[in-house]
All heavy atoms as atom14 arrays in JSON, in Angstrom:
{
  "sequence": "MPQMAPLSWLSMYLYFSILFMMMAIIGYFNFSYLTKKNSITPTINKINWKW",
  "atom14_mask": [
    [1, 1, 1, 1, 1, 1, 1, 1, 0, 0, 0, 0, 0, 0],
    [1, 1, 1, 1, 1, 1, 1, 0, 0, 0, 0, 0, 0, 0],
    [1, 1, 1, 1, 1, 1, 1, 1, 1, 0, 0, 0, 0, 0],
    [1, 1, 1, 1, 1, 1, 1, 1, 0, 0, 0, 0, 0, 0],
    [1, 1, 1, 1, 1, 0, 0, 0, 0, 0, 0, 0, 0, 0],
    [1, 1, 1, 1, 1, 1, 1, 0, 0, 0, 0, 0, 0, 0],
    [1, 1, 1, 1, 1, 1, 1, 1, 0, 0, 0, 0, 0, 0],
    [1, 1, 1, 1, 1, 1, 0, 0, 0, 0, 0, 0, 0, 0],
    [1, 1, 1, 1, 1, 1, 1, 1, 1, 1, 1, 1, 1, 1],
    [1, 1, 1, 1, 1, 1, 1, 1, 0, 0, 0, 0, 0, 0],
    [1, 1, 1, 1, 1, 1, 0, 0, 0, 0, 0, 0, 0, 0],
    [1, 1, 1, 1, 1, 1, 1, 1, 0, 0, 0, 0, 0, 0],
    [1, 1, 1, 1, 1, 1, 1, 1, 1, 1, 1, 1, 0, 0],
    [1, 1, 1, 1, 1, 1, 1, 1, 0, 0, 0, 0, 0, 0],
    [1, 1, 1, 1, 1, 1, 1, 1, 1, 1, 1, 1, 0, 0],
    [1, 1, 1, 1, 1, 1, 1, 1, 1, 1, 1, 0, 0, 0],
    [1, 1, 1, 1, 1, 1, 0, 0, 0, 0, 0, 0, 0, 0],
    [1, 1, 1, 1, 1, 1, 1, 1, 0, 0, 0, 0, 0, 0],
    [1, 1, 1, 1, 1, 1, 1, 1, 0, 0, 0, 0, 0, 0],
    [1, 1, 1, 1, 1, 1, 1, 1, 1, 1, 1, 0, 0, 0],
    [1, 1, 1, 1, 1, 1, 1, 1, 0, 0, 0, 0, 0, 0],
    [1, 1, 1, 1, 1, 1, 1, 1, 0, 0, 0, 0, 0, 0],
    [1, 1, 1, 1, 1, 1, 1, 1, 0, 0, 0, 0, 0, 0],
    [1, 1, 1, 1, 1, 0, 0, 0, 0, 0, 0, 0, 0, 0],
    [1, 1, 1, 1, 1, 1, 1, 1, 0, 0, 0, 0, 0, 0],
    [1, 1, 1, 1, 1, 1, 1, 1, 0, 0, 0, 0, 0, 0],
    [1, 1, 1, 1, 0, 0, 0, 0, 0, 0, 0, 0, 0, 0],
    [1, 1, 1, 1, 1, 1, 1, 1, 1, 1, 1, 1, 0, 0],
    [1, 1, 1, 1, 1, 1, 1, 1, 1, 1, 1, 0, 0, 0],
    [1, 1, 1, 1, 1, 1, 1, 1, 0, 0, 0, 0, 0, 0],
    [1, 1, 1, 1, 1, 1, 1, 1, 1, 1, 1, 0, 0, 0],
    [1, 1, 1, 1, 1, 1, 0, 0, 0, 0, 0, 0, 0, 0],
    [1, 1, 1, 1, 1, 1, 1, 1, 1, 1, 1, 1, 0, 0],
    [1, 1, 1, 1, 1, 1, 1, 1, 0, 0, 0, 0, 0, 0],
    [1, 1, 1, 1, 1, 1, 1, 0, 0, 0, 0, 0, 0, 0],
    [1, 1, 1, 1, 1, 1, 1, 1, 1, 0, 0, 0, 0, 0],
    [1, 1, 1, 1, 1, 1, 1, 1, 1, 0, 0, 0, 0, 0],
    [1, 1, 1, 1, 1, 1, 1, 1, 0, 0, 0, 0, 0, 0],
    [1, 1, 1, 1, 1, 1, 0, 0, 0, 0, 0, 0, 0, 0],
    [1, 1, 1, 1, 1, 1, 1, 1, 0, 0, 0, 0, 0, 0],
    [1, 1, 1, 1, 1, 1, 1, 0, 0, 0, 0, 0, 0, 0],
    [1, 1, 1, 1, 1, 1, 1, 0, 0, 0, 0, 0, 0, 0],
    [1, 1, 1, 1, 1, 1, 1, 0, 0, 0, 0, 0, 0, 0],
    [1, 1, 1, 1, 1, 1, 1, 1, 0, 0, 0, 0, 0, 0],
    [1, 1, 1, 1, 1, 1, 1, 1, 0, 0, 0, 0, 0, 0],
    [1, 1, 1, 1, 1, 1, 1, 1, 1, 0, 0, 0, 0, 0],
    [1, 1, 1, 1, 1, 1, 1, 1, 0, 0, 0, 0, 0, 0],
    [1, 1, 1, 1, 1, 1, 1, 1, 0, 0, 0, 0, 0, 0],
    [1, 1, 1, 1, 1, 1, 1, 1, 1, 1, 1, 1, 1, 1],
    [1, 1, 1, 1, 1, 1, 1, 1, 1, 0, 0, 0, 0, 0],
    [1, 1, 1, 1, 1, 1, 1, 1, 1, 1, 1, 1, 1, 1]
  ],
  "atom14_positions": [
    [[81.65, 78.36, 42.97], [81.65, 76.94, 42.7], [80.31, 76.35, 43.14], [80.09, 76.19, 44.33], [82.8, 76.26, 43.45], [84.16, 76.66, 42.98], [85.39, 75.73, 43.86], [86.8, 76.76, 43.61], [0.0, 0.0, 0.0], [0.0, 0.0, 0.0], [0.0, 0.0, 0.0], [0.0, 0.0, 0.0], [0.0, 0.0, 0.0], [0.0, 0.0, 0.0]],
    [[79.46, 76.04, 42.24], [78.13, 75.55, 42.63], [78.15, 74.15, 43.23], [77.18, 73.73, 43.84], [77.34, 75.57, 41.32], [78.31, 75.83, 40.25], [79.58, 76.28, 40.84], [0.0, 0.0, 0.0], [0.0, 0.0, 0.0], [0.0, 0.0, 0.0], [0.0, 0.0, 0.0], [0.0, 0.0, 0.0], [0.0, 0.0, 0.0], [0.0, 0.0, 0.0]],
    [[79.24, 73.42, 43.09], [79.27, 72.06, 43.62], [79.48, 72.03, 45.13], [79.32, 70.98, 45.75], [80.39, 71.23, 42.95], [80.18, 70.98, 41.48], [80.71, 72.11, 40.63], [81.34, 73.03, 41.14], [80.46, 72.07, 39.32], [0.0, 0.0, 0.0], [0.0, 0.0, 0.0], [0.0, 0.0, 0.0], [0.0, 0.0, 0.0], [0.0, 0.0, 0.0]],
    [[79.87, 73.14, 45.72], [80.18, 73.14, 47.15], [78.89, 73.02, 47.95], [77.86, 73.58, 47.6], [80.92, 74.41, 47.53], [82.31, 74.5, 46.94], [83.16, 76.01, 47.38], [83.42, 75.76, 49.1], [0.0, 0.0, 0.0], [0.0, 0.0, 0.0], [0.0, 0.0, 0.0], [0.0, 0.0, 0.0], [0.0, 0.0, 0.0], [0.0, 0.0, 0.0]],
    [[78.98, 72.31, 49.03], [77.83, 72.13, 49.91], [77.61, 73.42, 50.71], [78.54, 74.19, 50.92], [78.07, 70.96, 50.85], [0.0, 0.0, 0.0], [0.0, 0.0, 0.0], [0.0, 0.0, 0.0], [0.0, 0.0, 0.0], [0.0, 0.0, 0.0], [0.0, 0.0, 0.0], [0.0, 0.0, 0.0], [0.0, 0.0, 0.0], [0.0, 0.0, 0.0]],
    [[76.38, 73.67, 51.15], [76.12, 74.89, 51.95], [76.95, 74.94, 53.23], [77.31, 76.02, 53.69], [74.64, 74.8, 52.26], [74.08, 73.94, 51.21], [75.16, 72.98, 50.84], [0.0, 0.0, 0.0], [0.0, 0.0, 0.0], [0.0, 0.0, 0.0], [0.0, 0.0, 0.0], [0.0, 0.0, 0.0], [0.0, 0.0, 0.0], [0.0, 0.0, 0.0]],
    [[77.27, 73.79, 53.79], [78.08, 73.78, 55.01], [79.48, 74.33, 54.72], [80.06, 75.03, 55.54], [78.16, 72.36, 55.57], [78.86, 72.21, 56.92], [78.14, 73.03, 57.97], [78.92, 70.76, 57.32], [0.0, 0.0, 0.0], [0.0, 0.0, 0.0], [0.0, 0.0, 0.0], [0.0, 0.0, 0.0], [0.0, 0.0, 0.0], [0.0, 0.0, 0.0]],
    [[80.0, 74.02, 53.55], [81.31, 74.55, 53.19], [81.26, 76.07, 53.02], [82.2, 76.77, 53.39], [81.81, 73.9, 51.9], [82.02, 72.53, 52.09], [0.0, 0.0, 0.0], [0.0, 0.0, 0.0], [0.0, 0.0, 0.0], [0.0, 0.0, 0.0], [0.0, 0.0, 0.0], [0.0, 0.0, 0.0], [0.0, 0.0, 0.0], [0.0, 0.0, 0.0]],
    [[80.18, 76.57, 52.42], [80.04, 78.02, 52.28], [79.95, 78.68, 53.65], [80.55, 79.73, 53.88], [78.79, 78.37, 51.47], [78.92, 78.13, 50.01], [78.36, 77.13, 49.3], [79.69, 78.89, 49.08], [78.69, 77.22, 47.98], [79.51, 78.31, 47.8], [80.49, 80.02, 49.2], [80.12, 78.81, 46.67], [81.1, 80.52, 48.05], [80.91, 79.93, 46.81]],
    [[79.23, 78.05, 54.55], [79.09, 78.61, 55.89], [80.41, 78.61, 56.63], [80.78, 79.6, 57.27], [78.04, 77.82, 56.68], [77.74, 78.32, 58.09], [77.14, 79.73, 58.03], [76.81, 77.36, 58.8], [0.0, 0.0, 0.0], [0.0, 0.0, 0.0], [0.0, 0.0, 0.0], [0.0, 0.0, 0.0], [0.0, 0.0, 0.0], [0.0, 0.0, 0.0]],
    [[81.15, 77.52, 56.54], [82.44, 77.46, 57.23], [83.43, 78.45, 56.62], [84.23, 79.06, 57.33], [83.0, 76.04, 57.21], [83.24, 75.64, 55.88], [0.0, 0.0, 0.0], [0.0, 0.0, 0.0], [0.0, 0.0, 0.0], [0.0, 0.0, 0.0], [0.0, 0.0, 0.0], [0.0, 0.0, 0.0], [0.0, 0.0, 0.0], [0.0, 0.0, 0.0]],
    [[83.38, 78.61, 55.29], [84.28, 79.57, 54.65], [83.91, 80.99, 55.05], [84.78, 81.82, 55.31], [84.2, 79.41, 53.13], [85.24, 80.21, 52.39], [85.38, 79.78, 50.65], [83.77, 80.25, 50.05], [0.0, 0.0, 0.0], [0.0, 0.0, 0.0], [0.0, 0.0, 0.0], [0.0, 0.0, 0.0], [0.0, 0.0, 0.0], [0.0, 0.0, 0.0]],
    [[82.61, 81.29, 55.14], [82.17, 82.61, 55.57], [82.62, 82.88, 57.01], [83.11, 83.97, 57.32], [80.64, 82.71, 55.47], [80.08, 83.97, 56.05], [80.21, 85.18, 55.39], [79.41, 83.95, 57.28], [79.7, 86.35, 55.93], [78.9, 85.11, 57.82], [79.05, 86.3, 57.14], [78.55, 87.44, 57.68], [0.0, 0.0, 0.0], [0.0, 0.0, 0.0]],
    [[82.46, 81.91, 57.88], [82.89, 82.08, 59.27], [84.41, 82.25, 59.36], [84.89, 83.08, 60.14], [82.44, 80.89, 60.12], [80.95, 80.83, 60.4], [80.61, 79.54, 61.12], [80.5, 82.03, 61.19], [0.0, 0.0, 0.0], [0.0, 0.0, 0.0], [0.0, 0.0, 0.0], [0.0, 0.0, 0.0], [0.0, 0.0, 0.0], [0.0, 0.0, 0.0]],
    [[85.14, 81.49, 58.57], [86.6, 81.59, 58.59], [87.04, 83.0, 58.19], [87.86, 83.62, 58.88], [87.2, 80.55, 57.65], [88.68, 80.67, 57.48], [89.55, 80.29, 58.49], [89.23, 81.18, 56.31], [90.93, 80.4, 58.35], [90.59, 81.31, 56.15], [91.44, 80.92, 57.17], [92.78, 81.05, 57.01], [0.0, 0.0, 0.0], [0.0, 0.0, 0.0]],
    [[86.5, 83.53, 57.08], [86.92, 84.85, 56.63], [86.4, 85.96, 57.54], [87.05, 86.98, 57.72], [86.49, 85.08, 55.18], [87.37, 84.37, 54.19], [86.85, 83.33, 53.44], [88.69, 84.72, 54.03], [87.65, 82.66, 52.53], [89.5, 84.07, 53.12], [88.98, 83.03, 52.37], [0.0, 0.0, 0.0], [0.0, 0.0, 0.0], [0.0, 0.0, 0.0]],
    [[85.25, 85.74, 58.15], [84.74, 86.74, 59.09], [85.62, 86.82, 60.32], [85.96, 87.92, 60.79], [83.31, 86.39, 59.5], [82.47, 86.42, 58.38], [0.0, 0.0, 0.0], [0.0, 0.0, 0.0], [0.0, 0.0, 0.0], [0.0, 0.0, 0.0], [0.0, 0.0, 0.0], [0.0, 0.0, 0.0], [0.0, 0.0, 0.0], [0.0, 0.0, 0.0]],
    [[86.0, 85.68, 60.85], [86.88, 85.66, 62.02], [88.24, 86.22, 61.67], [88.84, 86.98, 62.45], [86.97, 84.23, 62.6], [85.62, 83.83, 63.2], [88.07, 84.12, 63.63], [85.52, 82.39, 63.59], [0.0, 0.0, 0.0], [0.0, 0.0, 0.0], [0.0, 0.0, 0.0], [0.0, 0.0, 0.0], [0.0, 0.0, 0.0], [0.0, 0.0, 0.0]],
    [[88.74, 85.89, 60.49], [90.02, 86.42, 60.05], [89.97, 87.95, 59.92], [90.88, 88.66, 60.37], [90.41, 85.8, 58.7], [91.76, 86.19, 58.14], [92.88, 85.65, 59.02], [91.9, 85.65, 56.72], [0.0, 0.0, 0.0], [0.0, 0.0, 0.0], [0.0, 0.0, 0.0], [0.0, 0.0, 0.0], [0.0, 0.0, 0.0], [0.0, 0.0, 0.0]],
    [[88.89, 88.47, 59.36], [88.73, 89.92, 59.23], [88.66, 90.6, 60.59], [89.29, 91.64, 60.82], [87.48, 90.23, 58.41], [87.16, 91.68, 58.35], [87.93, 92.54, 57.6], [86.09, 92.2, 59.07], [87.64, 93.9, 57.55], [85.79, 93.54, 59.03], [86.57, 94.39, 58.27], [0.0, 0.0, 0.0], [0.0, 0.0, 0.0], [0.0, 0.0, 0.0]],
    [[87.89, 90.01, 61.51], [87.76, 90.6, 62.84], [89.09, 90.59, 63.58], [89.45, 91.56, 64.26], [86.69, 89.87, 63.65], [85.29, 90.1, 63.14], [84.8, 91.82, 63.17], [84.75, 92.12, 64.91], [0.0, 0.0, 0.0], [0.0, 0.0, 0.0], [0.0, 0.0, 0.0], [0.0, 0.0, 0.0], [0.0, 0.0, 0.0], [0.0, 0.0, 0.0]],
    [[89.85, 89.52, 63.45], [91.15, 89.45, 64.13], [92.12, 90.48, 63.56], [92.84, 91.14, 64.31], [91.74, 88.04, 63.99], [91.0, 86.99, 64.79], [91.01, 87.3, 66.54], [92.73, 87.06, 66.9], [0.0, 0.0, 0.0], [0.0, 0.0, 0.0], [0.0, 0.0, 0.0], [0.0, 0.0, 0.0], [0.0, 0.0, 0.0], [0.0, 0.0, 0.0]],
    [[92.12, 90.66, 62.25], [93.02, 91.65, 61.66], [92.59, 93.07, 62.05], [93.44, 93.93, 62.28], [93.06, 91.49, 60.14], [93.65, 90.18, 59.68], [95.27, 89.86, 60.33], [96.25, 90.86, 59.26], [0.0, 0.0, 0.0], [0.0, 0.0, 0.0], [0.0, 0.0, 0.0], [0.0, 0.0, 0.0], [0.0, 0.0, 0.0], [0.0, 0.0, 0.0]],
    [[91.29, 93.31, 62.15], [90.82, 94.63, 62.56], [91.2, 94.9, 64.01], [91.61, 96.01, 64.36], [89.31, 94.72, 62.38], [0.0, 0.0, 0.0], [0.0, 0.0, 0.0], [0.0, 0.0, 0.0], [0.0, 0.0, 0.0], [0.0, 0.0, 0.0], [0.0, 0.0, 0.0], [0.0, 0.0, 0.0], [0.0, 0.0, 0.0], [0.0, 0.0, 0.0]],
    [[91.07, 93.91, 64.87], [91.43, 94.07, 66.28], [92.93, 94.29, 66.44], [93.38, 95.16, 67.19], [90.94, 92.86, 67.1], [89.41, 92.88, 67.19], [91.55, 92.84, 68.49], [88.81, 91.61, 67.75], [0.0, 0.0, 0.0], [0.0, 0.0, 0.0], [0.0, 0.0, 0.0], [0.0, 0.0, 0.0], [0.0, 0.0, 0.0], [0.0, 0.0, 0.0]],
    [[93.72, 93.51, 65.71], [95.18, 93.68, 65.78], [95.58, 95.06, 65.27], [96.42, 95.74, 65.86], [95.88, 92.56, 64.99], [95.73, 91.23, 65.73], [97.35, 92.87, 64.77], [96.17, 90.02, 64.93], [0.0, 0.0, 0.0], [0.0, 0.0, 0.0], [0.0, 0.0, 0.0], [0.0, 0.0, 0.0], [0.0, 0.0, 0.0], [0.0, 0.0, 0.0]],
    [[94.98, 95.49, 64.18], [95.28, 96.82, 63.65], [94.86, 97.92, 64.59], [95.53, 98.95, 64.7], [0.0, 0.0, 0.0], [0.0, 0.0, 0.0], [0.0, 0.0, 0.0], [0.0, 0.0, 0.0], [0.0, 0.0, 0.0], [0.0, 0.0, 0.0], [0.0, 0.0, 0.0], [0.0, 0.0, 0.0], [0.0, 0.0, 0.0], [0.0, 0.0, 0.0]],
    [[93.76, 97.73, 65.31], [93.28, 98.75, 66.24], [94.22, 98.88, 67.43], [94.58, 99.98, 67.84], [91.88, 98.39, 66.73], [91.32, 99.35, 67.74], [90.82, 100.57, 67.35], [91.3, 99.03, 69.09], [90.3, 101.46, 68.27], [90.79, 99.9, 70.02], [90.29, 101.12, 69.61], [89.8, 101.99, 70.53], [0.0, 0.0, 0.0], [0.0, 0.0, 0.0]],
    [[94.63, 97.76, 68.01], [95.48, 97.83, 69.19], [96.94, 98.05, 68.84], [97.73, 98.41, 69.71], [95.33, 96.56, 70.03], [94.03, 96.51, 70.77], [93.03, 95.62, 70.39], [93.79, 97.36, 71.83], [91.83, 95.58, 71.08], [92.59, 97.33, 72.51], [91.6, 96.44, 72.12], [0.0, 0.0, 0.0], [0.0, 0.0, 0.0], [0.0, 0.0, 0.0]],
    [[97.33, 97.84, 67.6], [98.71, 98.04, 67.19], [98.99, 99.49, 66.85], [100.14, 99.91, 66.79], [99.04, 97.14, 65.99], [100.52, 97.0, 65.78], [101.31, 97.22, 66.68], [100.9, 96.66, 64.57], [0.0, 0.0, 0.0], [0.0, 0.0, 0.0], [0.0, 0.0, 0.0], [0.0, 0.0, 0.0], [0.0, 0.0, 0.0], [0.0, 0.0, 0.0]],
    [[97.96, 100.3, 66.59], [98.14, 101.69, 66.19], [98.63, 102.52, 67.36], [98.13, 102.39, 68.47], [96.81, 102.25, 65.68], [96.91, 103.66, 65.2], [97.47, 103.94, 63.97], [96.45, 104.7, 65.98], [97.57, 105.24, 63.52], [96.53, 105.99, 65.54], [97.1, 106.26, 64.31], [0.0, 0.0, 0.0], [0.0, 0.0, 0.0], [0.0, 0.0, 0.0]],
    [[99.63, 103.34, 67.11], [100.13, 104.23, 68.16], [100.47, 105.58, 67.54], [100.98, 105.66, 66.42], [101.36, 103.64, 68.84], [102.4, 103.5, 67.9], [0.0, 0.0, 0.0], [0.0, 0.0, 0.0], [0.0, 0.0, 0.0], [0.0, 0.0, 0.0], [0.0, 0.0, 0.0], [0.0, 0.0, 0.0], [0.0, 0.0, 0.0], [0.0, 0.0, 0.0]],
    [[100.18, 106.63, 68.27], [100.51, 107.96, 67.83], [101.99, 108.23, 68.04], [102.62, 107.68, 68.95], [99.71, 109.0, 68.61], [98.25, 109.03, 68.27], [97.31, 108.44, 69.11], [97.81, 109.64, 67.11], [95.97, 108.46, 68.8], [96.47, 109.66, 66.78], [95.56, 109.07, 67.63], [94.23, 109.1, 67.31], [0.0, 0.0, 0.0], [0.0, 0.0, 0.0]],
    [[102.55, 109.09, 67.19], [103.94, 109.48, 67.38], [103.99, 110.53, 68.48], [103.31, 111.55, 68.41], [104.5, 110.05, 66.08], [104.59, 109.07, 64.91], [105.04, 109.81, 63.66], [105.55, 107.96, 65.24], [0.0, 0.0, 0.0], [0.0, 0.0, 0.0], [0.0, 0.0, 0.0], [0.0, 0.0, 0.0], [0.0, 0.0, 0.0], [0.0, 0.0, 0.0]],
    [[104.81, 110.27, 69.48], [104.93, 111.22, 70.59], [106.13, 112.13, 70.35], [107.17, 111.7, 69.87], [105.1, 110.48, 71.92], [106.24, 109.63, 71.84], [103.88, 109.63, 72.22], [0.0, 0.0, 0.0], [0.0, 0.0, 0.0], [0.0, 0.0, 0.0], [0.0, 0.0, 0.0], [0.0, 0.0, 0.0], [0.0, 0.0, 0.0], [0.0, 0.0, 0.0]],
    [[105.94, 113.37, 70.69], [107.04, 114.32, 70.57], [107.9, 114.24, 71.83], [107.4, 114.31, 72.94], [106.51, 115.74, 70.39], [105.88, 115.97, 69.05], [105.5, 117.43, 68.9], [104.93, 117.71, 67.54], [104.56, 119.12, 67.38], [0.0, 0.0, 0.0], [0.0, 0.0, 0.0], [0.0, 0.0, 0.0], [0.0, 0.0, 0.0], [0.0, 0.0, 0.0]],
    [[109.18, 114.12, 71.63], [110.1, 114.07, 72.76], [110.34, 115.47, 73.31], [110.51, 115.66, 74.5], [111.43, 113.44, 72.36], [111.31, 112.02, 71.85], [110.85, 111.08, 72.94], [110.73, 109.67, 72.4], [110.19, 108.75, 73.33], [0.0, 0.0, 0.0], [0.0, 0.0, 0.0], [0.0, 0.0, 0.0], [0.0, 0.0, 0.0], [0.0, 0.0, 0.0]],
    [[110.39, 116.44, 72.43], [110.64, 117.83, 72.86], [109.31, 118.53, 73.05], [108.65, 118.87, 72.09], [111.48, 118.58, 71.82], [112.84, 117.93, 71.62], [113.31, 117.22, 72.49], [113.43, 118.15, 70.47], [0.0, 0.0, 0.0], [0.0, 0.0, 0.0], [0.0, 0.0, 0.0], [0.0, 0.0, 0.0], [0.0, 0.0, 0.0], [0.0, 0.0, 0.0]],
    [[108.95, 118.74, 74.28], [107.71, 119.46, 74.53], [107.98, 120.96, 74.47], [109.02, 121.45, 74.88], [107.13, 119.08, 75.9], [108.03, 119.47, 76.91], [0.0, 0.0, 0.0], [0.0, 0.0, 0.0], [0.0, 0.0, 0.0], [0.0, 0.0, 0.0], [0.0, 0.0, 0.0], [0.0, 0.0, 0.0], [0.0, 0.0, 0.0], [0.0, 0.0, 0.0]],
    [[107.04, 121.67, 73.93], [107.2, 123.12, 73.79], [106.9, 123.78, 75.13], [105.8, 123.65, 75.66], [106.27, 123.66, 72.69], [106.62, 123.01, 71.36], [106.37, 125.17, 72.6], [105.63, 123.32, 70.27], [0.0, 0.0, 0.0], [0.0, 0.0, 0.0], [0.0, 0.0, 0.0], [0.0, 0.0, 0.0], [0.0, 0.0, 0.0], [0.0, 0.0, 0.0]],
    [[107.88, 124.48, 75.66], [107.69, 125.18, 76.92], [107.49, 126.67, 76.61], [108.15, 127.22, 75.72], [108.9, 125.0, 77.85], [110.06, 125.46, 77.17], [109.09, 123.54, 78.22], [0.0, 0.0, 0.0], [0.0, 0.0, 0.0], [0.0, 0.0, 0.0], [0.0, 0.0, 0.0], [0.0, 0.0, 0.0], [0.0, 0.0, 0.0], [0.0, 0.0, 0.0]],
    [[106.6, 127.3, 77.33], [106.39, 128.73, 77.07], [107.62, 129.54, 77.48], [108.22, 129.31, 78.52], [105.19, 129.08, 77.94], [105.14, 128.02, 78.99], [105.75, 126.79, 78.38], [0.0, 0.0, 0.0], [0.0, 0.0, 0.0], [0.0, 0.0, 0.0], [0.0, 0.0, 0.0], [0.0, 0.0, 0.0], [0.0, 0.0, 0.0], [0.0, 0.0, 0.0]],
    [[107.99, 130.47, 76.63], [109.15, 131.31, 76.93], [108.68, 132.58, 77.64], [107.69, 133.2, 77.26], [109.89, 131.7, 75.64], [108.97, 132.35, 74.77], [110.45, 130.47, 74.94], [0.0, 0.0, 0.0], [0.0, 0.0, 0.0], [0.0, 0.0, 0.0], [0.0, 0.0, 0.0], [0.0, 0.0, 0.0], [0.0, 0.0, 0.0], [0.0, 0.0, 0.0]],
    [[109.39, 132.92, 78.66], [109.06, 134.11, 79.45], [110.08, 135.18, 79.13], [111.28, 135.01, 79.33], [109.07, 133.78, 80.97], [108.04, 132.69, 81.27], [108.81, 135.04, 81.77], [108.11, 132.16, 82.67], [0.0, 0.0, 0.0], [0.0, 0.0, 0.0], [0.0, 0.0, 0.0], [0.0, 0.0, 0.0], [0.0, 0.0, 0.0], [0.0, 0.0, 0.0]],
    [[109.59, 136.28, 78.59], [110.48, 137.4, 78.27], [110.5, 138.36, 79.46], [109.52, 139.02, 79.75], [109.99, 138.13, 77.01], [110.1, 137.25, 75.78], [110.97, 136.39, 75.71], [109.21, 137.46, 74.83], [0.0, 0.0, 0.0], [0.0, 0.0, 0.0], [0.0, 0.0, 0.0], [0.0, 0.0, 0.0], [0.0, 0.0, 0.0], [0.0, 0.0, 0.0]],
    [[111.63, 138.4, 80.12], [111.78, 139.32, 81.24], [112.34, 140.64, 80.72], [113.36, 140.66, 80.03], [112.71, 138.75, 82.3], [112.12, 137.54, 83.0], [113.01, 137.08, 84.12], [112.38, 135.93, 84.86], [113.19, 135.46, 85.97], [0.0, 0.0, 0.0], [0.0, 0.0, 0.0], [0.0, 0.0, 0.0], [0.0, 0.0, 0.0], [0.0, 0.0, 0.0]],
    [[111.65, 141.67, 81.01], [112.07, 142.99, 80.56], [112.6, 143.77, 81.77], [111.9, 143.92, 82.76], [110.91, 143.75, 79.89], [110.41, 142.97, 78.69], [111.33, 145.16, 79.5], [109.15, 143.53, 78.07], [0.0, 0.0, 0.0], [0.0, 0.0, 0.0], [0.0, 0.0, 0.0], [0.0, 0.0, 0.0], [0.0, 0.0, 0.0], [0.0, 0.0, 0.0]],
    [[113.85, 144.21, 81.67], [114.42, 145.03, 82.73], [114.12, 146.49, 82.43], [114.63, 147.05, 81.46], [115.95, 144.81, 82.8], [116.28, 143.41, 83.28], [115.53, 142.84, 84.05], [117.39, 142.87, 82.8], [0.0, 0.0, 0.0], [0.0, 0.0, 0.0], [0.0, 0.0, 0.0], [0.0, 0.0, 0.0], [0.0, 0.0, 0.0], [0.0, 0.0, 0.0]],
    [[113.3, 147.08, 83.28], [112.96, 148.49, 83.1], [114.06, 149.33, 83.77], [114.36, 149.17, 84.93], [111.62, 148.8, 83.74], [110.48, 148.16, 82.99], [109.87, 146.99, 83.27], [109.86, 148.68, 81.82], [108.91, 146.72, 82.36], [108.85, 147.77, 81.45], [110.03, 149.82, 81.04], [108.05, 147.94, 80.35], [109.21, 150.01, 79.95], [108.23, 149.08, 79.62]],
    [[114.63, 150.21, 82.99], [115.67, 151.08, 83.53], [115.14, 152.52, 83.51], [115.1, 153.17, 82.48], [116.94, 150.97, 82.71], [117.54, 149.59, 82.78], [118.79, 149.48, 81.97], [119.35, 148.08, 82.07], [120.54, 147.87, 81.26], [0.0, 0.0, 0.0], [0.0, 0.0, 0.0], [0.0, 0.0, 0.0], [0.0, 0.0, 0.0], [0.0, 0.0, 0.0]],
    [[114.73, 153.01, 84.66], [114.16, 154.36, 84.75], [115.25, 155.36, 85.03], [116.12, 155.21, 85.77], [113.09, 154.43, 85.83], [111.88, 153.63, 85.46], [111.64, 152.33, 85.75], [110.75, 154.08, 84.7], [110.45, 151.93, 85.24], [109.86, 152.99, 84.6], [110.4, 155.29, 84.13], [108.66, 153.09, 83.94], [109.2, 155.38, 83.48], [108.34, 154.27, 83.38]]
  ]
}
């Protein structure tokens, strides 16, 4: 829109920049890895030697 004043373009740019940064920050801190409840424990095979 060529009729808009430069101040309006600047305020719109700042508004969308701040909005983008806030969404990026929220997405960054909202991300969480899925944790496994069952941890894999090493199995020990005991061998009974019968001589």
